[in-house]
N, C-alpha and C positions, 0 to 999 in steps of 0.2 A: 503492500501499501505506502509506504513511503517515496519507494521508487517512482510510483505512478506520481503522485504529487508532485517530486524534484524535477520530474520530467513535464507536466505539466506546465510548471512555474515557469522551466528554462524555456518551454517553448513562447508563454507570454511574454517574457522578456526580450526573446528574438524578433517576436511581432511587434512590438512593441519599438523597438530600436530600427527595426524594416522600415514601420509607417514613418517613425522622425527624418529618416536621412532623407524622405524623397519630397520634392516639392520645393517652392519656395517657402523664407519665413518673411514674414512682416517686418518691414521696412521703417525705420523712425528717424525725424530728423528736425532739429531743431534750433534755429536761427535767432538772433536778437540784435539789436542797433541799440545804444542809448542817444536818444536828438537834444540839442539845443532848443527847446521849444519844452511848451507845457503839455499834459498828455492830452488835454481838451483841443487845442492848436493842432495836436497828431490826430487827434481822432475823427475832426471837421475835415481830416483830407481821404483819410482809409476807412473809417467806421461807414458809408456809404456802400452797402451793397450792390446796388445799381449803378453805380460809379466808379469804375477800376481806371481810370484814367490817368491817374496818380501813376502808375506801373510802367514801364515804358516798352514792355513787348505787347501792350493792348491798345489794339486800333480805337476799339468802342465797345462801349457795353449793353447788352440788349436786355434789359427786363420781359423776359417772357411769360412767367406768370406771377402774381402776389396777390397778397392777402389786403383789403384795404386797411385793416385794421392795426395788423401786425405783419413785417417782415417774413416770420417766419415760414417756413417752407417755398419760399419762392424762388424762383428759378432761373438766372441770368444764362446768355451765351457772350462769352468773350473772344472778339474776335482778334484773332492776332494779326501784329504787324508781318508782313510775308511777300516777297516779289511775287512769288507764285499762288496763283489761288485766294483763299478764304480759309485759312485752317482755324477751326473753334473749339473752344472747350465749354462744356453744360456742365455748372455747378448747380449744388442747391445749398440754399441755407438750411443749416441743421441746429444750429443754435443761435438765439440773438440776443444780446445782454448789455445792450447800451450802456447802462449804468456804471457797470465794470469795465465799460470800452473793450469788448469782447465779441467776436462771432466765429460760430464753425459752420463749414461746410464740406460738401462731396461732391465729388467729379461724376456727373452720371453719364455722360459721353464725349469722349474723347480718342481719337485717332492716335494709338501706339507711333505712329510714326511722329506726330507733335509732341507727345509726350509719352515716352514710356513704360507709363504705369497702370493699373488696375487697382481696383478698391482703393480711391485716396481719398481719405479725410482729413481736416485740418481745422487748427484756429488760429487768427487773426487778434490779435489781442493787445493793447495800450496800456501799458502800466504805470502807476508814478514812483517815481524814484527820487525823493527831495525833491519833487517841483519840478524835474525834467521825465522825458518821455519816453520808458524802456518799450520797444514795439519789439514782441514775443512773437513768430512765425512758426507753429512747430506741424508737421504732419506725419501721416502714417500711411505705411501705401505697401504693394507688393510691386515687384519687378514690370515690366509688358508679356512677358511669356510666361503664364503661370505651370509651363510643366519641365522634366530637368533638362538638362543639356540645351540653355537658350543659347539664340545668336549673340553674339557681341554687342551690337545695338538692344538686344531686349533684357538685358540681363539687370543682375542686384548693380552693379557698379553704373551702369548708361542709368539707372532710375534714379539712384542716388546726386550722379552727377546732372542732370536734367532737374531734379528739384532743386537742387542747391542753387542751380544758375536761374532756376525764377524768382526764390526767396531772396538770392544777393544780389539780383538786377534790381527789385524793389526795395529792397532796406538801402540800397548804394542812392538810389534817387529820393528816398526820403531824407539820405544823409547829407544830397545837395540841394534840396531845398530848406531844410533844416538846421543844417548843421551837426558834427559829431560833439559829444562831451567826450571829452579824454580823459 
């Protein structure tokens, strides 16, 4: 009986180990920037879900659905600046906390050639640090290719690099507008 239990335990361990060895893991990224402006000044720029014009890669923001009383559940389409075509990213507002200067959103539609991620969710918050704004942009996502052996342009590194580029470009634009606290 002990040998049967030992074999079952060994099989369970091997099965769990095998299951964990396959497929992607959720990637996380957080970037922040302390700006030479008040939190309210920065929130006035970044706190509108219907206007991401402050970000240098966004040509225009199109609000495609919204609730009349609250932005929760609103959907926006970001039309990106590009030489060819009209690449877009569709996002849905998942958390709206203007009193905390924070909102959360998830990507509901994007071509992985535009942004090599899947199941992306993020928050963009402006925190008060001694009267100065600290913008904190956090995201969690999977690489663009959900199966084993992803091509180089859809692997974990490509996903992290792409999201880092999006966050950095946005934060750099805010530094250019408001200045950085050293």
